[in-house]
All heavy atoms as TSV, in Angstrom:
chain	resi	resn	atom	element	x	y	z
A	1	MET	N	N	-15.045	120.720	23.643
A	1	MET	CA	C	-16.347	119.975	23.731
A	1	MET	C	C	-17.462	120.934	23.220
A	1	MET	O	O	-18.367	120.423	22.485
A	1	MET	CB	C	-16.518	119.539	25.112
A	1	MET	CG	C	-17.702	118.678	25.263
A	1	MET	SD	S	-17.391	117.088	24.444
A	1	MET	CE	C	-18.281	115.988	25.376
A	2	LEU	N	N	-17.410	122.137	23.557
A	2	LEU	CA	C	-18.456	123.087	23.174
A	2	LEU	C	C	-18.401	123.279	21.719
A	2	LEU	O	O	-19.442	123.468	21.041
A	2	LEU	CB	C	-18.281	124.453	23.919
A	2	LEU	CG	C	-19.293	125.478	23.615
A	2	LEU	CD1	C	-20.728	125.016	24.000
A	2	LEU	CD2	C	-18.984	126.797	24.314
A	3	LEU	N	N	-17.216	123.352	21.142
A	3	LEU	CA	C	-17.105	123.493	19.647
A	3	LEU	C	C	-17.626	122.304	18.909
A	3	LEU	O	O	-18.383	122.464	17.955
A	3	LEU	CB	C	-15.545	123.712	19.325
A	3	LEU	CG	C	-15.275	123.883	17.827
A	3	LEU	CD1	C	-15.909	125.133	17.285
A	3	LEU	CD2	C	-13.757	123.898	17.599
A	4	ALA	N	N	-17.453	121.087	19.374
A	4	ALA	CA	C	-17.951	119.953	18.739
A	4	ALA	C	C	-19.531	119.912	18.820
A	4	ALA	O	O	-20.219	119.573	17.835
A	4	ALA	CB	C	-17.420	118.678	19.409
A	5	ALA	N	N	-20.049	120.324	19.945
A	5	ALA	CA	C	-21.547	120.379	20.147
A	5	ALA	C	C	-22.072	121.423	19.201
A	5	ALA	O	O	-23.180	121.235	18.628
A	5	ALA	CB	C	-21.833	120.594	21.603
A	6	THR	N	N	-21.441	122.604	19.112
A	6	THR	CA	C	-21.946	123.685	18.214
A	6	THR	C	C	-21.901	123.201	16.760
A	6	THR	O	O	-22.821	123.417	16.026
A	6	THR	CB	C	-21.094	124.883	18.415
A	6	THR	OG1	O	-21.053	125.227	19.836
A	6	THR	CG2	C	-21.593	126.041	17.554
A	7	LEU	N	N	-20.821	122.493	16.401
A	7	LEU	CA	C	-20.679	121.983	14.971
A	7	LEU	C	C	-21.802	120.972	14.601
A	7	LEU	O	O	-22.365	120.996	13.670
A	7	LEU	CB	C	-19.332	121.424	14.796
A	7	LEU	CG	C	-19.010	120.918	13.334
A	7	LEU	CD1	C	-19.182	122.031	12.341
A	7	LEU	CD2	C	-17.638	120.319	13.297
A	8	ALA	N	N	-21.979	120.026	15.633
A	8	ALA	CA	C	-22.977	119.025	15.450
A	8	ALA	C	C	-24.370	119.666	15.335
A	8	ALA	O	O	-25.210	119.267	14.559
A	8	ALA	CB	C	-22.950	118.033	16.617
A	9	GLY	N	N	-24.699	120.564	16.095
A	9	GLY	CA	C	-25.939	121.359	16.102
A	9	GLY	C	C	-26.108	122.030	14.797
A	9	GLY	O	O	-27.258	122.052	14.226
A	10	ALA	N	N	-25.102	122.737	14.222
A	10	ALA	CA	C	-25.147	123.405	13.007
A	10	ALA	C	C	-25.419	122.389	11.919
A	10	ALA	O	O	-26.204	122.706	10.922
A	10	ALA	CB	C	-23.882	124.178	12.775
A	11	LEU	N	N	-24.784	121.280	11.853
A	11	LEU	CA	C	-24.990	120.224	10.830
A	11	LEU	C	C	-26.378	119.690	10.843
A	11	LEU	O	O	-27.019	119.545	9.851
A	11	LEU	CB	C	-23.977	119.169	10.946
A	11	LEU	CG	C	-22.575	119.560	10.501
A	11	LEU	CD1	C	-21.560	118.352	10.832
A	11	LEU	CD2	C	-22.486	119.846	9.040
A	12	LEU	N	N	-26.890	119.442	12.067
A	12	LEU	CA	C	-28.219	118.984	12.214
A	12	LEU	C	C	-29.244	120.056	11.659
A	12	LEU	O	O	-30.173	119.664	10.940
A	12	LEU	CB	C	-28.532	118.632	13.679
A	12	LEU	CG	C	-29.918	118.127	13.984
A	12	LEU	CD1	C	-30.223	116.880	13.245
A	12	LEU	CD2	C	-30.105	117.998	15.480
A	13	LEU	N	N	-29.030	121.195	12.065
A	13	LEU	CA	C	-29.908	122.307	11.546
A	13	LEU	C	C	-29.891	122.401	10.004
A	13	LEU	O	O	-30.908	122.530	9.322
A	13	LEU	CB	C	-29.597	123.580	12.106
A	13	LEU	CG	C	-30.454	124.890	11.766
A	13	LEU	CD1	C	-31.827	124.598	12.115
A	13	LEU	CD2	C	-29.838	126.126	12.296
A	14	TYR	N	N	-28.771	122.262	9.431
A	14	TYR	CA	C	-28.518	122.383	8.006
A	14	TYR	C	C	-29.314	121.249	7.319
A	14	TYR	O	O	-30.012	121.463	6.331
A	14	TYR	CB	C	-27.059	122.295	7.627
A	14	TYR	CG	C	-26.835	122.323	6.161
A	14	TYR	CD1	C	-26.889	123.583	5.431
A	14	TYR	CD2	C	-26.540	121.170	5.395
A	14	TYR	CE1	C	-26.703	123.647	4.090
A	14	TYR	CE2	C	-26.357	121.260	4.011
A	14	TYR	CZ	C	-26.376	122.490	3.424
A	14	TYR	OH	O	-26.232	122.525	2.010
A	15	TYR	N	N	-29.207	119.991	7.836
A	15	TYR	CA	C	-29.891	118.878	7.191
A	15	TYR	C	C	-31.354	118.920	7.455
A	15	TYR	O	O	-32.107	118.336	6.666
A	15	TYR	CB	C	-29.275	117.542	7.669
A	15	TYR	CG	C	-27.928	117.282	6.972
A	15	TYR	CD1	C	-26.724	117.257	7.675
A	15	TYR	CD2	C	-27.916	117.060	5.570
A	15	TYR	CE1	C	-25.562	116.961	6.957
A	15	TYR	CE2	C	-26.781	116.822	4.940
A	15	TYR	CZ	C	-25.586	116.789	5.655
A	15	TYR	OH	O	-24.401	116.523	4.948
A	16	LEU	N	N	-31.839	119.589	8.477
A	16	LEU	CA	C	-33.314	119.756	8.662
A	16	LEU	C	C	-33.810	120.769	7.661
A	16	LEU	O	O	-34.931	120.638	7.215
A	16	LEU	CB	C	-33.535	120.162	10.096
A	16	LEU	CG	C	-33.356	119.069	11.203
A	16	LEU	CD1	C	-33.626	119.745	12.547
A	16	LEU	CD2	C	-34.292	117.958	10.995
A	17	VAL	N	N	-33.043	121.833	7.413
A	17	VAL	CA	C	-33.449	122.862	6.490
A	17	VAL	C	C	-33.390	122.330	4.975
A	17	VAL	O	O	-34.281	122.596	4.149
A	17	VAL	CB	C	-32.723	124.136	6.640
A	17	VAL	CG1	C	-33.025	125.137	5.608
A	17	VAL	CG2	C	-33.007	124.677	8.081
A	18	HIS	N	N	-32.347	121.587	4.706
A	18	HIS	CA	C	-32.111	121.064	3.339
A	18	HIS	C	C	-32.126	119.535	3.343
A	18	HIS	O	O	-31.038	118.907	3.252
A	18	HIS	CB	C	-30.760	121.544	2.807
A	18	HIS	CG	C	-30.672	123.060	2.838
A	18	HIS	ND1	N	-31.242	123.848	1.927
A	18	HIS	CD2	C	-29.924	123.886	3.646
A	18	HIS	CE1	C	-30.939	125.129	2.147
A	18	HIS	NE2	N	-30.150	125.163	3.286
A	19	PRO	N	N	-33.280	118.870	3.463
A	19	PRO	CA	C	-33.337	117.448	3.571
A	19	PRO	C	C	-32.830	116.605	2.470
A	19	PRO	O	O	-32.380	115.463	2.627
A	19	PRO	CB	C	-34.796	117.122	3.870
A	19	PRO	CG	C	-35.579	118.305	3.200
A	19	PRO	CD	C	-34.608	119.455	3.366
A	20	GLY	N	N	-32.815	117.115	1.209
A	20	GLY	CA	C	-32.380	116.321	0.105
A	20	GLY	C	C	-30.895	116.319	-0.118
A	20	GLY	O	O	-30.378	115.553	-0.987
A	21	VAL	N	N	-30.088	117.026	0.616
A	21	VAL	CA	C	-28.694	117.085	0.428
A	21	VAL	C	C	-28.008	115.826	0.931
A	21	VAL	O	O	-28.278	115.250	1.930
A	21	VAL	CB	C	-28.071	118.311	1.274
A	21	VAL	CG1	C	-26.534	118.328	1.144
A	21	VAL	CG2	C	-28.642	119.611	0.689
A	22	GLY	N	N	-27.116	115.299	0.050
A	22	GLY	CA	C	-26.369	114.079	0.474
A	22	GLY	C	C	-27.015	112.807	0.144
A	22	GLY	O	O	-26.412	111.760	0.288
A	23	ARG	N	N	-28.249	112.824	-0.395
A	23	ARG	CA	C	-28.925	111.527	-0.828
A	23	ARG	C	C	-28.494	111.155	-2.229
A	23	ARG	O	O	-28.460	111.993	-3.047
A	23	ARG	CB	C	-30.467	111.666	-0.680
A	23	ARG	CG	C	-30.892	111.825	0.750
A	23	ARG	CD	C	-32.403	111.749	0.899
A	23	ARG	NE	N	-33.104	111.970	-0.356
A	23	ARG	CZ	C	-34.480	112.093	-0.352
A	23	ARG	NH1	N	-35.113	112.091	0.746
A	23	ARG	NH2	N	-35.052	112.330	-1.490
A	24	PRO	N	N	-28.211	109.900	-2.385
A	24	PRO	CA	C	-27.975	109.486	-3.773
A	24	PRO	C	C	-29.121	109.591	-4.675
A	24	PRO	O	O	-30.229	109.491	-4.200
A	24	PRO	CB	C	-27.463	108.060	-3.668
A	24	PRO	CG	C	-27.637	107.698	-2.236
A	24	PRO	CD	C	-28.079	108.866	-1.443
A	25	ALA	N	N	-28.922	109.768	-5.937
A	25	ALA	CA	C	-30.025	109.943	-6.921
A	25	ALA	C	C	-30.871	108.652	-6.995
A	25	ALA	O	O	-32.017	108.800	-7.407
A	25	ALA	CB	C	-29.427	110.282	-8.287
A	26	ARG	N	N	-30.334	107.551	-6.688
A	26	ARG	CA	C	-31.164	106.289	-6.794
A	26	ARG	C	C	-32.322	106.336	-5.829
A	26	ARG	O	O	-33.331	105.733	-6.155
A	26	ARG	CB	C	-30.246	105.117	-6.403
A	26	ARG	CG	C	-29.381	104.701	-7.533
A	26	ARG	CD	C	-28.525	103.529	-7.120
A	26	ARG	NE	N	-27.121	103.927	-7.254
A	26	ARG	CZ	C	-26.182	103.833	-6.318
A	26	ARG	NH1	N	-26.459	103.270	-5.227
A	26	ARG	NH2	N	-25.041	104.327	-6.509
A	27	LEU	N	N	-32.254	107.058	-4.749
A	27	LEU	CA	C	-33.365	107.128	-3.805
A	27	LEU	C	C	-34.516	108.000	-4.363
A	27	LEU	O	O	-35.661	107.874	-3.953
A	27	LEU	CB	C	-32.911	107.606	-2.451
A	27	LEU	CG	C	-31.902	106.698	-1.727
A	27	LEU	CD1	C	-31.531	107.344	-0.378
A	27	LEU	CD2	C	-32.500	105.372	-1.489
A	28	ASP	N	N	-34.154	108.898	-5.259
A	28	ASP	CA	C	-35.179	109.757	-5.822
A	28	ASP	C	C	-35.466	109.279	-7.262
A	28	ASP	O	O	-35.156	109.900	-8.317
A	28	ASP	CB	C	-34.669	111.191	-5.961
A	28	ASP	CG	C	-34.396	111.796	-4.577
A	28	ASP	OD1	O	-35.181	111.423	-3.628
A	28	ASP	OD2	O	-33.466	112.530	-4.426
A	29	ALA	N	N	-36.016	108.042	-7.347
A	29	ALA	CA	C	-36.128	107.325	-8.625
A	29	ALA	C	C	-36.938	108.055	-9.728
A	29	ALA	O	O	-36.629	107.933	-10.889
A	29	ALA	CB	C	-36.721	105.934	-8.399
A	30	ASN	N	N	-37.926	108.886	-9.345
A	30	ASN	CA	C	-38.726	109.537	-10.364
A	30	ASN	C	C	-38.160	110.973	-10.710
A	30	ASN	O	O	-38.669	111.595	-11.596
A	30	ASN	CB	C	-40.146	109.663	-9.947
A	30	ASN	CG	C	-40.399	110.537	-8.811
A	30	ASN	OD1	O	-39.481	111.028	-8.141
A	30	ASN	ND2	N	-41.664	110.805	-8.446
A	31	PHE	N	N	-37.094	111.385	-10.058
A	31	PHE	CA	C	-36.410	112.587	-10.320
A	31	PHE	C	C	-37.425	113.858	-10.376
A	31	PHE	O	O	-37.274	114.740	-11.216
A	31	PHE	CB	C	-35.653	112.542	-11.654
A	31	PHE	CG	C	-34.498	111.539	-11.581
A	31	PHE	CD1	C	-34.715	110.259	-12.041
A	31	PHE	CD2	C	-33.336	111.885	-11.028
A	31	PHE	CE1	C	-33.669	109.351	-11.974
A	31	PHE	CE2	C	-32.331	110.952	-10.941
A	31	PHE	CZ	C	-32.463	109.707	-11.464
A	32	GLY	N	N	-38.477	113.727	-9.700
A	32	GLY	CA	C	-39.324	114.896	-9.605
A	32	GLY	C	C	-40.597	114.759	-10.544
A	32	GLY	O	O	-41.477	115.524	-10.510
A	33	PHE	N	N	-40.609	113.623	-11.364
A	33	PHE	CA	C	-41.763	113.357	-12.167
A	33	PHE	C	C	-42.710	112.544	-11.413
A	33	PHE	O	O	-42.433	112.019	-10.374
A	33	PHE	CB	C	-41.271	112.588	-13.452
A	33	PHE	CG	C	-40.512	113.414	-14.380
A	33	PHE	CD1	C	-39.113	113.609	-14.268
A	33	PHE	CD2	C	-41.142	113.988	-15.471
A	33	PHE	CE1	C	-38.378	114.349	-15.147
A	33	PHE	CE2	C	-40.402	114.783	-16.382
A	33	PHE	CZ	C	-39.023	114.912	-16.233
A	34	GLY	N	N	-43.932	112.404	-11.974
A	34	GLY	CA	C	-44.950	111.616	-11.295
A	34	GLY	C	C	-44.737	110.092	-11.414
A	34	GLY	O	O	-43.791	109.663	-12.037
A	35	SER	N	N	-45.677	109.376	-10.883
A	35	SER	CA	C	-45.580	107.861	-10.911
A	35	SER	C	C	-45.808	107.316	-12.177
A	35	SER	O	O	-45.574	106.157	-12.490
A	35	SER	CB	C	-46.457	107.277	-9.889
A	35	SER	OG	O	-47.825	107.582	-10.149
A	36	ASP	N	N	-46.369	108.102	-13.193
A	36	ASP	CA	C	-46.575	107.648	-14.565
A	36	ASP	C	C	-45.404	107.795	-15.431
A	36	ASP	O	O	-45.528	107.647	-16.669
A	36	ASP	CB	C	-47.836	108.293	-15.134
A	36	ASP	CG	C	-47.793	109.784	-15.150
A	36	ASP	OD1	O	-47.022	110.357	-14.369
A	36	ASP	OD2	O	-48.522	110.377	-15.862
A	37	TRP	N	N	-44.244	108.067	-14.862
A	37	TRP	CA	C	-43.012	108.195	-15.688
A	37	TRP	C	C	-42.006	107.147	-15.187
A	37	TRP	O	O	-41.888	106.837	-14.013
A	37	TRP	CB	C	-42.423	109.559	-15.468
A	37	TRP	CG	C	-43.131	110.677	-16.165
A	37	TRP	CD1	C	-44.246	111.271	-15.705
A	37	TRP	CD2	C	-42.874	111.248	-17.350
A	37	TRP	NE1	N	-44.704	112.212	-16.530
A	37	TRP	CE2	C	-43.837	112.278	-17.662
A	37	TRP	CE3	C	-41.813	111.086	-18.280
A	37	TRP	CZ2	C	-43.802	113.036	-18.771
A	37	TRP	CZ3	C	-41.771	111.852	-19.418
A	37	TRP	CH2	C	-42.743	112.852	-19.674
A	38	ALA	N	N	-41.217	106.646	-16.078
A	38	ALA	CA	C	-40.144	105.683	-15.836
A	38	ALA	C	C	-38.802	106.369	-16.100
A	38	ALA	O	O	-38.592	106.875	-17.208
A	38	ALA	CB	C	-40.243	104.424	-16.647
A	39	CYS	N	N	-38.024	106.545	-15.046
A	39	CYS	CA	C	-36.702	107.334	-15.245
A	39	CYS	C	C	-35.546	106.397	-14.941
A	39	CYS	O	O	-35.567	105.589	-14.084
A	39	CYS	CB	C	-36.691	108.552	-14.314
A	39	CYS	SG	S	-37.978	109.735	-14.641
A	40	LYS	N	N	-34.526	106.615	-15.726
A	40	LYS	CA	C	-33.234	105.948	-15.560
A	40	LYS	C	C	-32.151	106.983	-15.504
A	40	LYS	O	O	-32.123	107.951	-16.127
A	40	LYS	CB	C	-32.929	104.951	-16.760
A	40	LYS	CG	C	-34.047	103.880	-16.966
A	40	LYS	CD	C	-33.895	102.845	-15.816
A	40	LYS	CE	C	-34.953	101.774	-16.165
A	40	LYS	NZ	N	-35.050	100.832	-15.114
A	41	ASP	N	N	-31.159	106.648	-14.624
A	41	ASP	CA	C	-29.957	107.493	-14.517
A	41	ASP	C	C	-28.819	106.819	-15.246
A	41	ASP	O	O	-28.361	105.740	-14.844
A	41	ASP	CB	C	-29.587	107.718	-13.069
A	41	ASP	CG	C	-28.462	108.723	-12.879
A	41	ASP	OD1	O	-28.084	109.359	-13.834
A	41	ASP	OD2	O	-27.961	108.864	-11.736
A	42	PRO	N	N	-28.350	107.408	-16.420
A	42	PRO	CA	C	-27.261	106.672	-17.102
A	42	PRO	C	C	-25.872	106.709	-16.482
A	42	PRO	O	O	-25.005	106.069	-16.975
A	42	PRO	CB	C	-27.292	107.456	-18.437
A	42	PRO	CG	C	-27.815	108.812	-18.145
A	42	PRO	CD	C	-28.774	108.599	-17.001
A	43	GLY	N	N	-25.770	107.487	-15.434
A	43	GLY	CA	C	-24.501	107.524	-14.771
A	43	GLY	C	C	-23.783	108.883	-14.992
A	43	GLY	O	O	-23.062	109.392	-14.064
A	44	ASN	N	N	-23.878	109.435	-16.168
A	44	ASN	CA	C	-23.341	110.723	-16.487
A	44	ASN	C	C	-24.337	111.483	-17.269
A	44	ASN	O	O	-24.989	110.893	-18.115
A	44	ASN	CB	C	-21.924	110.574	-17.147
A	44	ASN	CG	C	-22.084	109.879	-18.468
A	44	ASN	OD1	O	-23.114	109.249	-18.801
A	44	ASN	ND2	N	-21.035	109.890	-19.352
A	45	GLY	N	N	-24.481	112.812	-17.002
A	45	GLY	CA	C	-25.471	113.553	-17.685
A	45	GLY	C	C	-26.822	113.525	-16.952
A	45	GLY	O	O	-26.840	113.144	-15.822
A	46	GLU	N	N	-27.788	113.998	-17.648
A	46	GLU	CA	C	-29.192	114.052	-17.061
A	46	GLU	C	C	-29.875	112.710	-17.131
A	46	GLU	O	O	-29.556	111.824	-17.942
A	46	GLU	CB	C	-29.988	115.114	-17.980
A	46	GLU	CG	C	-29.438	116.485	-17.857
A	46	GLU	CD	C	-29.651	117.156	-16.508
A	46	GLU	OE1	O	-30.678	116.867	-15.924
A	46	GLU	OE2	O	-28.674	117.848	-16.093
A	47	PRO	N	N	-30.848	112.532	-16.211
A	47	PRO	CA	C	-31.684	111.291	-16.226
A	47	PRO	C	C	-32.525	111.242	-17.473
A	47	PRO	O	O	-32.892	112.210	-18.014
A	47	PRO	CB	C	-32.444	111.355	-14.906
A	47	PRO	CG	C	-32.488	112.767	-14.590
A	47	PRO	CD	C	-31.219	113.382	-15.077
A	48	ILE	N	N	-32.876	110.006	-17.900
A	48	ILE	CA	C	-33.646	109.861	-19.062
A	48	ILE	C	C	-35.072	109.322	-18.578
A	48	ILE	O	O	-35.165	108.337	-17.992
A	48	ILE	CB	C	-33.134	108.822	-20.088
A	48	ILE	CG1	C	-31.743	109.316	-20.551
A	48	ILE	CG2	C	-34.021	108.562	-21.245
A	48	ILE	CD1	C	-30.937	108.351	-21.314
A	49	CYS	N	N	-36.100	110.164	-18.849
A	49	CYS	CA	C	-37.463	109.802	-18.412
A	49	CYS	C	C	-38.387	109.580	-19.548
A	49	CYS	O	O	-38.418	110.395	-20.530
A	49	CYS	CB	C	-38.000	110.892	-17.432
A	49	CYS	SG	S	-37.038	111.167	-16.040
A	50	VAL	N	N	-39.160	108.514	-19.545
A	50	VAL	CA	C	-40.032	108.193	-20.511
A	50	VAL	C	C	-41.487	107.984	-19.870
A	50	VAL	O	O	-41.602	107.281	-18.904
A	50	VAL	CB	C	-39.646	106.869	-21.315
A	50	VAL	CG1	C	-40.735	106.543	-22.353
A	50	VAL	CG2	C	-38.273	107.070	-21.815
A	51	LYS	N	N	-42.550	108.530	-20.460
A	51	LYS	CA	C	-43.861	108.386	-19.877
A	51	LYS	C	C	-44.376	106.960	-20.197
A	51	LYS	O	O	-44.220	106.399	-21.329
A	51	LYS	CB	C	-44.843	109.374	-20.578
A	51	LYS	CG	C	-46.172	109.410	-19.863
A	51	LYS	CD	C	-46.887	110.710	-20.255
A	51	LYS	CE	C	-48.237	110.792	-19.530
A	51	LYS	NZ	N	-48.235	111.526	-18.297
A	52	LYS	N	N	-44.868	106.329	-19.086
A	52	LYS	CA	C	-45.341	104.955	-19.230
A	52	LYS	C	C	-46.669	104.941	-20.016
A	52	LYS	O	O	-47.455	105.827	-20.009
A	52	LYS	CB	C	-45.671	104.340	-17.788
A	52	LYS	CG	C	-44.427	104.185	-16.980
A	52	LYS	CD	C	-44.851	103.680	-15.616
A	52	LYS	CE	C	-43.655	103.599	-14.684
A	52	LYS	NZ	N	-44.040	103.142	-13.325
A	53	GLN	N	N	-46.841	103.798	-20.769
A	53	GLN	CA	C	-48.026	103.579	-21.556
A	53	GLN	C	C	-49.186	103.173	-20.593
A	53	GLN	O	O	-48.947	102.429	-19.652
A	53	GLN	CB	C	-47.846	102.565	-22.611
A	53	GLN	CG	C	-46.809	102.931	-23.625
A	53	GLN	CD	C	-47.322	104.043	-24.469
A	53	GLN	OE1	O	-48.451	104.163	-24.824
A	53	GLN	NE2	N	-46.380	104.943	-24.834
A	54	PRO	N	N	-50.414	103.598	-20.829
A	54	PRO	CA	C	-51.495	103.068	-20.004
A	54	PRO	C	C	-51.783	101.596	-20.233
A	54	PRO	O	O	-51.617	101.074	-21.369
A	54	PRO	CB	C	-52.727	103.946	-20.486
A	54	PRO	CG	C	-52.268	104.623	-21.755
A	54	PRO	CD	C	-50.859	104.567	-21.831
A	55	SER	N	N	-52.008	100.889	-19.108
A	55	SER	CA	C	-52.142	99.474	-19.213
A	55	SER	C	C	-53.686	99.134	-19.396
A	55	SER	O	O	-54.403	99.000	-18.398
A	55	SER	CB	C	-51.625	98.753	-18.031
A	55	SER	OG	O	-52.238	99.245	-16.834
A	56	ASN	N	N	-54.198	98.995	-20.625
A	56	ASN	CA	C	-55.562	98.727	-20.873
A	56	ASN	C	C	-55.730	97.281	-21.268
A	56	ASN	O	O	-55.102	96.768	-21.950
A	56	ASN	CB	C	-56.163	99.691	-21.965
A	56	ASN	CG	C	-56.321	101.076	-21.389
A	56	ASN	OD1	O	-56.237	101.292	-20.221
A	56	ASN	ND2	N	-56.466	102.041	-22.290
């Protein structure tokens, strides 16, 4: 029981220190770019990001 509690505490601490681990890329839609960029994930390779045109 002590081993399970220690393991659970270690996992909790790890996810508190590294919050982005384990989240799918879809939740991070801008991939670190600002809101004026449109990014798509093709499924393999790097995401493709294009700067949005100003709406005048």
